[in-house]
N, C-alpha and C positions, 0 to 999 in steps of 0.2 A: 819861432818867430821873434822873441825879444833879441836874439842875435842880431838880425837884420835891423830892429827897430833902433838898435843901438848906435847904427853905424850914420854917417851923415844922410839926410836925404839927397842930395845931389852933390858930386863931385865937380861939376861943373855946369855951366849955365843953361844948355840945351842940351835935347834928348832925341838922336838921329842914327840912323845905322843908314847906308848905302848897300845896295845890293847890284851888283853889274852881272847881267846874263847875257851869255854869247852862244847863240847857235853854231854848233861845228858840223858843218854838212857831210865832212868825209865819216866823223864817227857818227854821225845823226844823235848827238847828246847836246845838251844844255850844259853850257861848263860856266858855274856860279860861283861869284865870289862874295862874301858879305863882311862887312867891316862895320864892328860896334866897339863901343867904348868898353874897355876891359873892366873897368869897376861895375859898370851896369851889368854885363856878361855874368860877372862872378854873382853880383844879387840874384840873376835870374836863374843861375846854377844852381846856387847856393837855397834859393827856394824851392826849387823842383826838387833836390835831393834832403832838403830837411836837415842840411847840414853845411858848415861853412867850406866853400870850394874856394881853391886859388887857383888860378889859370896856368897850366904849364902843359907846352906843345908837344911834352915826350910824354906824359901820361896816357896809358890806355882806359884808365878810368875817367880820365876829363874827356878823353875822346870819345867814349862811350856818353857820357853826360851832353854833350855835345852834338852829337848824333839825335839823342832822343830829344832834345831842347829843339834842334831845327825840323826835326819830324813833325813836332807839335806845331810849330810858329811858321813853317815855309812851308808851300806846296805849289807845283806845277799842274795843270792839268789840260789835255788837248780837246778832252770833252768834260762839260759840266758833270761833276759827280766822280768822276773816275782820275782819281791822284794818280801822277805818274810815280815810279818807285825813284827814289834818289839816295845819293851815298856819299856820307863825308869822306873825303879824300885826305883831306887833312887840316891844321891851322897854323897860325904862325902870328906871334906878337913883334908889334911894329911901335916903339913907343908906348903910347897909353892906348892903344887900338889893340884888337884882334882881326884876324882876318882869318875867315873860314871859307875853305873850298870845297863844294858839292858839286857832284857828274848827277846827271839826269838824262838816263835812255830817254829817246823820243822814237826812235826806231819809225821816222819816217823821212822822206825826202826833201817835204817842202812842208811848211806851217801855215794855217790859213788862219788860228786865232791860238792864243795862250791865254789860260786863265791862272793869275797868281795871287796867291793867298801871301800877305807877308804880316803878321803879327807879334813880329818879334820885339819884345818889350814894352808891349802894349798892355800888359796886364801889370806893370810895374810904374808906367809914369804915362799919367794922363796927357803930356804933351809930346808924347813920344811920335816922330815922323820916321817913317821909312821912305825912303827914296830908291826904287827901283827903275834900271837902265836896261831895256831888252834892245841888244844888238842882232838885227837879223837881216842879212843880205846886205850888210856896209849901212843899213840906216838903225838909228837909234831912237827909240820910244823911251820915254820917261813918266811915271807915275810916281803919286805921293800918297802912303796909306797912312793912317791914323788910327786911333781907340775907334770901335765902331764903323769903321771903312778900310777893312783889311784884306779885301777883295777887289780884283778889278779884271777886266776883260781887255785884251790887247788885240787888234787885228792887223793882220798884213796883207 
């Protein structure tokens, strides 16, 4: 923990992530893209791993850390209490942010509702805001989640 405490508390003025979710009717999958600041993600992964983590899209060990972190902080359910399986497809660096790509099979032709949990970085930052944009049948619905309010239900 001392390792994390020695770093600056914040390298930028705000803490936010953006998660774009698109339902693909052909594959019956949710296609998810999550954008977070790299330094925040490294702090979260380091805390989880209890050792210093430096992001690299090429590292299989980092991919495992990312998958574990996303499984703990990001979930989708068609029925309350029944999380869908998700698979980390990959990630990439873009300047000071990381994009993580996740695929979630829903195996349904239509969606009536979707329960979304997004607790990404809320354990690290009290002011963390997680914006989730869900695109279904060409319509986009957006919700914001923050510490203490990380679960939302969207109906279509």
